[in-house]
Each structure stands twice: as C-alpha cells, then as structure tokens.
C-alpha positions, 0 to 999 in steps of 0.5 A: 504515492505519498498517500499509499506510503503513509497508509502502508506505514501507519500500521507499521511505525506512525513516526515514519509517516510523512507528516510526522517526520518534521516533528521527530526532532521535537518529539524526541529532543530529550533522548540519550545517544543510546535511546536515539540509537534504539529508535534508529534501529527500530525505524530500520526494522520498521522500514523493512516491515514496510517494504514487506507490506508494500511488496505484498500490496504490489502483488496483490495489485498485480494480481488484480490487474491480470484478472481484469486483463483476462476478463477484458480480453474475454469481452474483446474477444466476444466470449459471452454476456456472462463474461461481460457482466463478470468483467464490469463487476470486476472493474467496479470492484477494483475501482471502488477499492482504489477509491477507498484507499 
C-alpha cells in the first residue's frame, strides 16, 4: 500500500512521499512562519489532488476486476474457446500491469 501511495503522490507532491517526510524539518529549517503556513496549505491541496488520483485509480481497478470477473464467468459457463482466449489475455494484461506498478 505504501508503494501505491508513493507512486500516486510522487506525481502530485514529492515532499509528501514517505521517504521524504522524515527530511522535511531539515529541508525547510530556515522558513518563516508565513512560508510554513503557505507550505502547509500547499500540502493540504496536494493531498486533495492525491485523493482524486486515488479515486480514479481505484475506479479503474474496479472496472478491470469487473471485466475479469465477467470473462471468468463466461469461461466457467463454458461459452467458447474465443472467450477463454480473451479471458486469459485480460488476466495476463492485468497481472503484467500490476507487476509494473
């Protein structure tokens, strides 16, 4: 889960990735109270954008699972070999994409 968080957050605000969080105090040691307040506001906005990205990702995954479920159901019902090949291809595509993430 941490890897997914970092993958999505890296494109929004790298400061908020888990590897960077322990370094923030050092990175921004000389900032004023006003600068810190601005940065915290930026982080809040960044986290909102992250949640939007996560929702889109989650929706896409859900859609892929539904396609796989439909294909597997067709195979289980013994539709035809073309459906079997399609289901296998979809599963391979999904797991290849999962390995890349």
